[in-house]
C-alpha positions as CSV (number, residue, x, y, z in Angstrom):
1,M,-5.1,110.3,-49.7
2,A,-3.1,112.4,-47.5
3,D,-3.7,113.9,-44.1
4,P,-2.8,117.7,-43.8
5,D,-1.7,117.3,-40.0
6,C,0.2,113.8,-40.3
7,L,3.9,114.0,-39.7
8,F,4.7,111.4,-42.4
9,C,2.5,113.0,-44.9
10,R,4.2,116.1,-44.5
11,I,7.6,114.5,-45.1
12,V,5.9,112.8,-48.2
13,R,4.9,116.2,-49.5
14,G,8.5,117.7,-48.8
15,E,7.2,120.1,-46.2
16,I,9.5,118.6,-43.7
17,P,13.1,117.5,-44.6
18,A,14.0,113.9,-44.2
19,S,17.2,111.9,-44.9
20,L,15.8,110.0,-47.8
21,V,17.5,106.5,-48.8
22,H,14.9,105.4,-51.0
23,E,11.9,107.1,-53.1
24,D,9.5,105.5,-55.6
25,E,5.9,106.1,-56.8
26,R,4.5,104.2,-53.8
27,I,6.8,104.4,-50.8
28,I,9.7,106.4,-49.4
29,A,12.2,105.4,-46.9
30,F,14.2,107.7,-44.9
31,R,16.6,107.5,-41.6
32,D,14.8,108.0,-38.2
33,I,15.6,111.3,-36.5
34,A,16.0,109.4,-33.1
35,P,17.8,106.1,-34.2
36,Q,17.3,103.0,-31.8
37,A,20.0,101.1,-33.7
38,P,23.0,101.9,-35.8
39,T,20.7,101.5,-38.8
40,H,17.2,102.8,-38.3
41,I,15.2,103.4,-41.4
42,L,11.5,104.1,-41.6
43,L,9.6,102.7,-44.8
44,I,6.2,104.4,-45.2
45,P,3.6,104.4,-48.3
46,R,3.1,107.6,-49.8
47,A,-0.6,107.3,-49.3
48,H,-1.8,107.8,-45.7
49,L,-3.0,104.5,-44.1
50,G,-3.2,105.0,-40.4
51,D,-1.9,101.3,-39.4
52,V,-2.1,97.8,-40.6
53,L,-5.9,97.7,-39.7
54,D,-6.4,100.0,-42.9
55,L,-4.8,97.3,-45.2
56,G,-6.9,95.5,-47.6
57,E,-6.6,92.7,-50.0
58,A,-5.8,95.2,-52.7
59,D,-2.8,96.4,-50.9
60,G,-0.7,93.2,-51.6
61,P,1.6,94.9,-54.3
62,L,2.1,98.0,-51.8
63,L,3.2,95.5,-49.0
64,A,5.5,93.4,-51.6
65,R,7.1,96.6,-52.7
66,L,7.7,97.6,-48.9
67,M,9.0,94.0,-48.0
68,T,11.4,93.8,-51.2
69,T,12.5,97.6,-50.5
70,A,13.3,96.8,-47.0
71,A,15.4,93.8,-48.0
72,R,17.3,95.6,-50.5
73,L,18.0,98.5,-47.9
74,A,19.1,95.9,-45.4
75,V,21.4,94.2,-48.0
76,D,23.0,97.9,-48.9
77,A,23.6,98.6,-45.2
78,G,25.4,95.2,-44.9
79,L,22.9,93.6,-42.5
80,D,22.1,90.6,-44.5
81,R,25.3,89.1,-42.8
82,S,24.5,89.7,-39.4
83,G,20.5,90.3,-39.4
84,F,18.1,92.9,-38.8
85,R,14.5,93.5,-37.5
86,L,11.6,94.7,-39.4
87,V,8.9,95.9,-37.0
88,T,5.5,97.8,-37.3
89,N,3.3,99.1,-34.5
90,T,-0.4,99.3,-34.3
91,G,-1.9,101.5,-31.5
92,A,-0.6,103.2,-28.6
93,D,0.0,100.1,-26.4
94,A,2.4,98.7,-29.2
95,G,4.2,102.0,-29.3
96,Q,2.8,103.7,-32.4
97,S,3.8,107.3,-32.3
98,V,2.7,108.5,-35.7
99,Q,-0.5,107.4,-37.1
100,H,0.8,106.7,-40.6
101,L,1.4,103.2,-41.5
102,H,5.3,102.5,-41.3
103,W,8.0,99.9,-40.9
104,H,11.1,100.2,-38.8
105,L,14.3,98.7,-40.4
106,L,16.6,98.0,-37.6
107,G,20.1,96.6,-37.5
108,G,23.7,96.7,-36.7
109,R,23.5,95.7,-33.0
110,P,22.3,92.6,-31.3
111,M,18.5,92.6,-30.7
112,Q,16.7,91.6,-27.6
113,W,13.8,89.3,-27.3
114,P,11.0,89.8,-26.3
115,P,11.1,93.3,-27.8
116,G,9.2,95.3,-25.5
């Protein structure tokens, strides 16, 4: 399903341009327009899911695809040598600004801990 008002659903439909780095039948990945690290890629399912609370047992293959794609993109960007962070936020207090499940692949600089 898609949400006609969702920014990421509009990117999936091609209504808003994005700098795609990966595309398949289940997910897309694109460069963040306001990067927080030298490498900042967003990975999203094509289907609209609001956040991790919308996931169910049947979404295991989708999650596997997201994780393996994130790992491949990290390797392609050379981040496997120095490290990278893979983050998803759920809810306003966690910093989720787009209500469509997504992961941030961040790398290319030292990361701080705790993150927020």
